[in-house]
N, C-alpha and C positions, 0 to 999 in steps of 0.2 A: 366810629369814634364813641368812646364811653362817655355817658352823660355825667356831668359833675354833680348832678342831684341824686345819683344812685346812693342808697344808704351804705354805710360802712359795715357791711355784713358779708359773711361768706356766701358763696354761690349756693351751697347746700341749704343755708338758712333761708335765702331768698326763694329758692325752689319750694321749700316746705311752706312758706307763706303764700306763694302762688297757689300751691295745691289746696291749702286751707280755703282761700278765697274762692277758688273755682269749685271746690266741693260744696261751699255754701250755695253757690248759684245752681249747681246740679241738684242739690237737696231741695231748693225752692221749686225747681221745675217738677221734680218727682212729687212734691207736696201738692202742686196743682193737679197732677194726675190723680193723686189720692182723693182730693176733694170731689172730683168728677165721679170716681168710682164709688166713693162712699154714698153720694146722693143717688146714684143708679141702684146700688144694692139696697139702700133704705127704701126707695120707691117700690122696688119689686117685692121685697119682703113685707112691707106694710100693706101693700095692695092685696097681697095673697093671704094675709093673715085673717083668720076667722076663729069661731069658737072651737072648731074641731082640730085645728093645726097650730094654735097659738103657742103651745108648748114646744113646738119645733122651731117656730119663727122668732118668738120673743127672745130666746137666748142669743140668737145670731144678731138680732137688732141691738141688744144691749152690748154684745161683744164688739161689733163694728163701731158703735157710738163711743164706747170707752176708748178703743184704740185711736179713733179719729181725734178725740179730745186730747189724748196724750201726744199724738203726732203734732197737733197744733201747738201745744205747749213746748214741745221740743223744737219746732221750727222757730217759734218766737224767741226762745232762749238762745238758739244758735245765732239768729240774726242780731239780737241785742249784744251778745258776747263779741261777735265779729265787729259790730260797730264800735264797741269799747276799745278793742285792740287796734283797729285801723284808723279810727277817727278821733275819739275822745281822749284816748291815752296813747296816741301814736308816738309820743316822745319818751315812752317807757324805755329804760336802758335795755338794750338788746333787741328792741323792736317787738312786733306782734308775736313772733315765735316765743320769745322769752316771757311775754305777757301771758300767753296761753299756758306755759309750763309752771309759772309762779302763781297764777290767779285761778287755779282750778277749783278752789274751795269757796269762791265767792257765791252769793245766793243765786245769781242768774245762771251760773254754770251748774250748780247743784240741781236746779230745776230741770235743766237740759239732760243731765246725767240720770236723774231719777226717772223722768219721762221716757228717755230712750231705753233704759234697762227694762222697765215694766212692759213697754211696747214690744221689745224683742222677746221677752219671756212669754208674753201672750201669743205672739206669732209662732214661736217654737212650739207652744202647746197646741196650736191649731194644726200644724203639720203632723205632730204625733197623733192627734185625734183622727185626722184623715187617713193616716197609715193604718190605724186600727180599723176604721170603717172599710177600707179597701181590702184588708186581709181577713175580714170576718167571713167565716164560711170556708176558709182555705183548708186544704187537707191537713196542713201542719197546725197544731194547737196554737190558738191565738196568743197564749201567754208566752210561748217560746219565741214567737215572732216579735212580740212587743217588749220582751225582757231587756234586751240590750238598749234599744232606743229610750225606754223608760228610765234606765239607770243613767244614761248619758244626759237626759233631760234633768234629772234630779241633781246630777253633778254640776250641770250648767247653772242651775238655780243657785246652788251653794257658792260656786265661783263668782257668779254675778253679784251676790250679796257681799262677798268679801271684796270684790273690786269696788263696789259702790262705797263701802266703808273706807276703803283706802283712799279714794279720790275726794271724799267729802269730809273726812275726819282729820283732826290734828292730833290724834292719839299717839303717844310715844311708840306704841307697838308698831303701828303702820309707818311711822316716820323712821324707825330704826331698822326695820326689816329689809332685807335685800330682795325679797320676793316681789315681783311685779305681777299683780293678779290680772292685768290687762291681757297678757298673752294666754294664760290658761283659760280664762273666761271666753275670750273670742274664739280660741281654738276649739273649745268644746262646743260652743254654739254653732260655729260654722261646720264643724265635723258632723254634728247631729243633723243639720239640714242636708248636707251632702249625702250622708248615709241613707237618710229617709228618701231623698230624691231617687237614689239608685234602687232601693228596694221597691218603691212604688212603681217606677218605670218597669222593673222586672216583672212585677205582678201584672201590670197592664199589658206588657208584651206577651206574657204567657197566656193571659186571657184572650188576647187578639189571635194568637196562633191556634188555640184550641177551638174558639168559637168559629174561626174561619174554616177550620178543618171539618167541623161538623155541619155548620149551617151555610157556609159561603162567606166570601170576603166582604159582602155588603152589610152584614149584620153586626151591631154593636160598635159601629164606627164612631158614634158620638162619645163613647167612653174610651176609645183606643186610638183615636187619631193623634197625629204629632202634636197638634195644638192642645188637645186634651191632656196628653201626658206631660207637656211642659207646664200647664197650669196646675194640674192635680198634684204634681210632685214639687211645686214651688221651684222649679229649675232656674227661673230668672234670678232669684236670690242666691241660689247655690253657685251659679256661674259668676255672679258679681262678687260673692264672698271669696271664691277661689282666687279671683284677680286681686282682691284686696290682701288676702293672706299671703299670697306670693310676694307682692310688693312689700308688705310689712316685714316679712321674714328676711327679705333682702335689704332691709333698712333704706328703701327707696322713698324719698320725700313725697313722691306722687301718691303714696298710699293715703296721704291726708285727704286727697280728693274723694277717695272711696269711703273712708271711715266717716266723713261728715255726712255722706248721703246714704250710708248703709241702712239706717233705720227706715228711711222713707222708701227705699227699694223693697225692703222686707214687707212693708205694709202693702205695697202694690201687689206683691205676690199673694199675700193673704186675702186681699179684697178680690182678686181675680178668682180665687177658690170659692169665696162666698158668693160671688156673682154667678158662677156656674151652678152652685147649689140652688140659688134663688131661681135660676132659669129652669131648674129641673133636669139639668144635664150632668150634674155631679154624680159620682158613683155612690150608690146607696145599697142597702141590704137586699133590695129586690131587683137589682140590675140584671141578674141572670134571668129571672122570670119574665122581665120585660122583653129581653132579646128572644127568648123562646116563644113568647106570645106573638111577637111580630112575625116570627117565622111561620107559626101555624096559621096565621091569618092570610097567607098568600098561597097561590096555587103551586104545588111543588113540581108538577110535571106538565110539559106541553106536548100535546099529541097533535102536531101540525103537519107531520110528514106522512100520515096515513092517507092513502089515496082510495077514494071510493068510486065505484062504477055503478052503472044502472043495474047490472046483473046481480051484484052481491052487496049492494049498498047497506041493507039492514044488517047483514052479518058483520061487515067491517065496523059499523057504528057500535054494535054491541061489544065487539072485541075491544075497541078503543076505550069504551067505558070501563070494561073489566080491568084493563091495564092501568088506567088512571086511578081507579079505586084501590087496586092492589098496591100500586106505588105509594099512594097517599097513606095507606095503613102502615107500610114499611117505614116511611119517613116519620110517622107519628111515634112509632116504637123506638126508632133510632134516635130521634130528638130527645125523647124522655130519658132514655138510657144514657145518652151522651151528656145530658145536662149535669148529671152527677159527676162525670169525669172531668168536665170543664172546670167546675168549682174546686 
């Protein structure tokens, strides 16, 4: 039996409002994860910072603190705007969905839009930087690898500014144009993250194959494990954004759930990368040398199957030493030559 208290709105409108409200809840949960990750990253970076490495750690501290403040402002604006639509102005003609469409330029919504845009641009910049770090030392010149992602990032910044002007301005230009900058901006930003996710995973898989072929499967795993590739490539945000973009292009009202929480999920992916860097597990310029050093520090050959007897014990012992030394030298030259091929 249908309740008589159901608003006189279409099922699509009601579904969009449900998606918006549920997206606010999901965003609040994601923000709670961000709070925990932020303080974990801050604690690690601040504890490790000293006079010799402060130039490396201080920019990351400033970065995560800036994004945390922006995410807090975004969450506060989202909560306040949701409260206005569903509680204080719930009798607005057309309901919360119409309120959202008509009141996008009020100050509290502008605060959320500006905070969300700057946060997403900072997060996009981080994954571009990680891609540059991971591909540094590659056989292909770095500028060739980074040319397309850099152009996409620049286009994303331009479209983001146009989108922000459109949703916050009452200028006749933006009110009369038929261009909706939401679609090109989100498409560029999401495509940038998806492409970078793919190229980073390809680089790590290539490294994993080559290092395993030369040194064995147990070396370099902290950089090439499944968890490492998911974090380093920001795959969490890419998967989430693909789901959103699919629903958005299909004009499915459930896309409201994803768009409300998109910013916080992107910050989670960013903070996970910073946390790996703070732990010393993130990919750096000396990743290859670390793997090669760990290889050289272990015994390359086991001579446990040589049997000795009382008659020729000394001869067998001398031969086994010669074998071990010869194999050790072979591995040393092989490792040194193969290190160049891996990179």
